C-alpha positions in Angstrom: 0.1 -0.2 0.0 1.3 3.2 -0.8 2.1 6.0 2.0 -0.2 8.3 0.6 -3.0 5.7 0.3 -2.2 4.5 4.1 -2.3 8.1 5.0 -5.6 9.0 3.3 -7.7 6.1 3.7 -7.7 6.4 7.7 -8.9 10.1 7.4 -12.0 9.0 5.1 -12.4 6.6 7.5 -13.0 9.1 10.8 -14.7 11.5 8.2 -17.4 8.8 7.5 -17.7 8.2 11.1 -18.3 12.0 11.4 -21.7 11.8 8.9 -24.1 13.4 11.0 -24.6 16.8 11.3 -25.3 18.1 14.9 -27.6 20.6 14.3 -30.1 19.2 11.7 -29.4 15.3 12.0 -28.8 15.4 8.1 -26.3 12.7 6.3 -23.0 14.1 5.2 -20.9 12.0 2.7 -17.3 12.0 2.6 -17.0 14.4 -0.3 -18.7 17.3 1.9 -15.5 17.0 3.9 -12.5 19.1 3.1 -9.0 19.4 4.4 -8.0 22.3 5.3 -4.5 21.8 6.8 -2.9 18.6 7.9 0.5 18.1 10.1 1.9 14.7 10.4 -1.3 12.5 11.7 -3.1 15.6 12.8 -5.7 17.0 10.2 -8.2 20.3 10.0 -11.3 19.4 8.1 -14.0 21.6 7.3 -17.7 20.1 6.8 -20.8 21.8 5.6 -23.8 20.4 6.1 -25.8 20.2 2.4 -29.4 20.6 4.3 -29.0 23.0 6.9 -25.6 24.7 5.7 -24.3 25.1 9.0 -20.5 23.8 9.1 -18.3 21.9 11.4 -14.9 22.5 12.0 -12.9 19.2 13.6 -9.5 18.3 14.2 -8.8 14.3 13.2 -6.0 12.9 14.8 -4.7 9.5 13.5 -2.1 7.6 16.0 -0.6 4.4 16.5 -3.6 3.6 19.0 -6.4 4.8 16.7 -8.0 7.5 15.5 -9.7 10.5 17.2 -11.7 13.8 16.3 -12.9 16.7 18.3 -15.0 19.1 16.5 -17.4 22.2 16.9 -20.2 24.0 14.9 -18.9 27.3 13.4 -20.8 29.7 10.6 -17.2 30.0 9.0 -16.9 29.1 5.7 -13.6 27.0 4.7 -12.2 30.2 2.9 -12.6 31.9 6.3 -11.0 29.2 8.2 -8.0 29.6 5.8 -7.9 33.2 6.2 -8.0 33.6 9.6 -5.3 30.8 10.1 -3.0 32.8 8.3 -3.7 35.8 10.7 -1.4 36.5 13.5 -2.7 35.4 17.2 -4.1 37.8 19.4 -1.9 38.7 22.5 -2.9 39.4 26.0 -1.8 43.4 25.3 -4.1 43.1 22.6 -6.9 42.0 24.6 -6.2 44.4 27.4 -6.0 47.2 25.2 -9.6 46.2 23.7 -11.2 46.0 26.9 -9.5 49.2 28.2 -11.2 51.3 24.6 -14.3 49.6 25.5 -14.2 51.0 29.3 -13.1 54.6 28.1 -15.7 54.7 25.6 -18.7 53.6 28.0 -19.3 50.5 25.8 -18.3 48.1 28.3 -21.4 47.6 30.4 -20.8 45.9 34.3 
């Protein structure tokens, strides 16, 4: 079995297990799953429900002991995910500065 084939089949199998939309309970097919990014044995996968158009973003990890995944419902499109992945992280100073701005402009309500 070729290396690409052995890496592709387990991820397709895990995606097959993520076949039900958590919002509308509609069925996904593996073709709806798009791999956004992969690093070693971890894959970031975006799936849009063909029925309700909500999406999930899941991390699928394949290891020697098996496969696991964790996901969340999102309103981000795959293009949004790719764009935001390229952005710098928000630092603590950025967050504190934003909080101060809200406080000074009386936007922040206790």
